[in-house]
N, C-alpha and C positions, 0 to 999 in steps of 0.2 A: 560264162566267167562266173568264178567263185565269188561269193559275197564277202564284203568287207565288214567285219564286225566292229561296231562302235560302242565301247563301254559308256554307259549313261552315268558318268561320274567324273569328277575333277576337271580334266581338259574339255569334256563334252559342254560345260557350262560357258566356256569362253570361246569355243571353236566349233560346236555342233552345228550351228546354222550354216557357217562357211563350208564345212565339210559336206552337209547334205546338199547344199546348192551346187557345189563343185561335182559332186559325184552324179547328181542329177543330170546336170548339162553333158556330162561325159557318158551318161547312160551306164553307169557302173552300179551294179546292184549292192545294196548294203543293208545290214540289219542292226537296229539299235537296241540294246538291252532294255527290258522294262524298267518302270519306276522301281526304285529300291523297295524291296519287300523283305519278308523274314527270311525267305529262302536264300536270296542273294546276300543278305547281311550275315547269315549263318555261314555261307561258303567262304566269305571274307574272314570272318572269325576263325575258321578252321585253318585256312592257309596262310593267314597273315601272321607276323610276329607280334609279340606282346608290346614291343616298344613302338609300333607303328600307331599313327593317329587313326581315329575312326573313319576319317575320310579315305584315307588309303586302303584300309581295310575293306571299306565298301567297294572301292575301285576293283581290288582284286576279286571280290564276289561277282562283279559285273563281268570281269574277264573270264572267269571260270565258267559262267553262265553262257558265254558266247563261243568259247574256244572249240568246242565240237559241233557247232552249228554253222560255222563260217570257214571260208578258205584262209582268211587272214584276220588279224586284229589290228586296228589302226591305233598306234601309241606313239605319239611323238616324245622327244626329249628336249625340255625347255630350260635352258641355262640361265639366260638374261636377255634383258632389252636394252642393254648398255651397262656401263660400269656402275651406275648408281641406281640400277633397276634390277636387282637379281631376284630370282625365284627361290622358293624353299626346296630342300633336297628331294623332295617327292617329285617335283616336276622334272628333276633331272634323273632321278634313278629308276622310276616307274617301269621304263622299257626293260632295264636290266633285271629288275625284280621278276616280272613276268616271264621274261626270256629264260631265266635260270629256274623257275618254278615249273613251267609247263613246256611240253614239246609242242609248240604252235608256231606258225608262220606270222610274222609280224612285219607290217608296213611301218617305217620309222623315218623320222626326219628330225632334223635339228633346228632349233631356234637359239642362235647365239650371236647377238648383234656386234658383240666384240670381236668376232671372228667373220662378220659379214654373212652369217647364216640366217636367211630370212624366211618368213612364211611362204612367199612366193616361190623361193628356191625349194623349199621343202615340198610343197605341193606339186611342183614341176617334177621333182624326183618321183613322187608316188604315182603321178600321171604317166611317167615313162615306164616305170615298173609294170603298170597295168596295161601297156601296149598302146597308149594314145600318142598322137602327134603333138608336138610342140605348139603348133598352130592352135589346135583344138583346147589344149591345155591352157594356153594363154587366155584364150576367149572364155574358157570355164572360170579361170582365176578371176577375171575382171567381172564376170557375171556374179560369182559368189561374194566378192568384196562389196560391189555396189548393193546387193541385196542386204548384206549384213549392215552397211552403213545407213541404209534407209530404216530398218528395223530399229537400230540403235538410237537413231535420232528421235524416232516416234517414242521409245522407251523413256529417253531423257526428258522429253517434253512433258510426258504424263507425270513423271516423278517430280519434276520441278513445280509442275502445277500442284501438286499435292501440298507443297509447302505454304499455300494460300488457303488451305481448308480451314473451316471452323471447327473442326473436330479436335480431339486431343491427338497430337502428331508425335509419333515415336519413330526415330531413325533406327533402323535394324542394321547394325554394323556387322557384317559377316561376309565370308566369301561365298560366291553363288553356288559352289558345289555343296555348301552346308545350307544356305538359305532355302534352295529350291528342292533339296533332296527329300523324298516323301517320309523318310524315317528320321530326319534330323531337323529340318526347318519348316516343312510344310504345315504341320499341325500348329506350330506357334503362330504363323501367319493366320491360319483359320481362326484360331482362338482370338487373336487380336481384332481381326475384322468382325467377328461376332460381337465384340465387346464395343463396337462402334469406334475403333481407333483407326486413324489414318496412318497406314504404315509406308514410311519413306525407306527406300532401298539404297544402301551405300554404294552398290556396284552400278546404279543406274543414273549416275552424273557423268559428265564429260571427264574422262580420266586424265586427259592433259591439265585440266584446271585442278582437279582435287589432288593428283599427284604433286603438283607444285605447292598447293595450299598446305600439305602435310608438314611443310618446313616450319610452318607457324607453331607447331606442336613438337616437332624435333627435327633437327637439321641432319642428324647422324644415321637416320634409317636408310637402308639400301634394300629393302624388301619391296619390290614394286607393288605387289597386290595389297600389301599392308598399307603403303603410303596412299595408294588409291583409296582405301578404306577410311583412314583417319582423316584425310583430306576432306571427305564429305561432312565430317563433324564440323570443321571450321566453316565450309560452305553453308551449312544449314542451321548452325547453332543459334541464330537469333529468331529462327522460326519454329523450332521444335520444343516440345515439352519434356521429352525424355529420350533416352538411348538404351537400347538392349545390345549388349555384346554377346554375340553367339559364336562358340568355336567348338571343335572337335578335339577331345582329350586324346593324346596330349600334344597338341600343336605347339612346337618350339616358337615359331615367330609370333603367334597370337599371345602366348603366355607371356612373352616379353614386351610386345607392342601395346596390347591392351592395358597391361598394368601400368606402363609408362604414361598412357593417355589418361587413365582414370585418376591419376595423381595430379593432372594438370587441368582437368575441366571442371566447371561449376554447374553442370547441367545434371539433374537426377538421372541415375543409370542402374542397371542391373546386370550382371555378368553370368551368363548361362555357359557352362561347359559340359558337353554331353559325351558320353561313352556308350559302348554297346549295351550296357545294362541299364541305361537311362529309362525311366518310365515318364510318360507325359503327366501323370498325376501330380508327381512332386514338382515338376515344371509349371503346371497350371496353377498351383497354389502360390508360388512365387509370383507368377505374372499377375495374378488377381490382387495380391497385396501391392504390387508395384503400380498397377492402374489406379487402384484406390487412392494410393498416395498422390499420384499425379493429379487425378481429379479433384481430390480433397484440397491439394495446394491452389488449383486453378479456382476453386469456389471460395477460398479464403479472402 
C-alpha cells in the first residue's frame, strides 16, 4: 500500500494525533514531513504567493517535500464548525491550492457542520478509499478519538496547573501551527523557558469553555480558532503577568482579532508578527525588554 503523506503544518497541529492513531489501527503506512527547516521554508516561499501568510507558505513547503515520497497527500478542507464558528480561508482553500500547483494524488474530506459533514464521515471516506471495511474504520475512529481525548485532557490539566506557578507567567496567544513550528514559535518558547518564565498556551484549555468566554471581549467574532484563543485570555487573566500575541504575517483574522483585543485588555502585552525574513535576534531583543518590564513591575 502506498504511503499517505501528512504535512507537518496547519491541520497537523489539530488532527495529527487523530490521523496517526487512525492509520496505525488500520495498518496504513504514512510519512510525516520533518519539523520545518530552511529547506522546507524555501520550498514554501518558492511556490507560495506573496499574499499568502507565512503559515500557508510553510504548509506548501511541507507538501512539496512529501509529494514525490508518498502515494497520497492527506489534505482536508475545513469550512466551519457551525454558523458562528468559521475557519479562515486557508483551512478551506489549501486542498485546491495544492491540487492546482502540483500533479499529486490527494486524500481529501470536508468538515462543514452546517452541511452535516463531520470528521467521522471524513475519515470513513478516507478509510473506504484505502480499501478498509466500515467495521474496521469505525473501530479505528473510536480508538483515535479516545486516544486524542486522553492526551488533550492531560495537556489541559498541565496547562491549568501552570496558572498556579510562582514564576512570572506569560500567556502565549497563538495558533498551534505557529506556536509549535520550529521556525516560527519554538525558539520563542525555548527563550522564555530559559528565562525562567512559565509559558501558558492559549490552545491548551478546554475549547468549549474558551470559545464561549471570548464573548466577554467580543460578541461579533465568528472565527472559531480566534475565539478559542482570546477566550483563553478571559480564562487566565487574573493569574498571568503578561501576554504574547504571536502571528504569521499577513494573517487576516489575527490582524483583526488581536488588534481588537489589545484595545480592550489591561494586561501587559507584546505583539509579534513573523514573516519569512524574520530573525530571532530582533525578536529576542523585544522579548528581553518585555520580560524585564514584567519582572520590574512585579518587584515594585
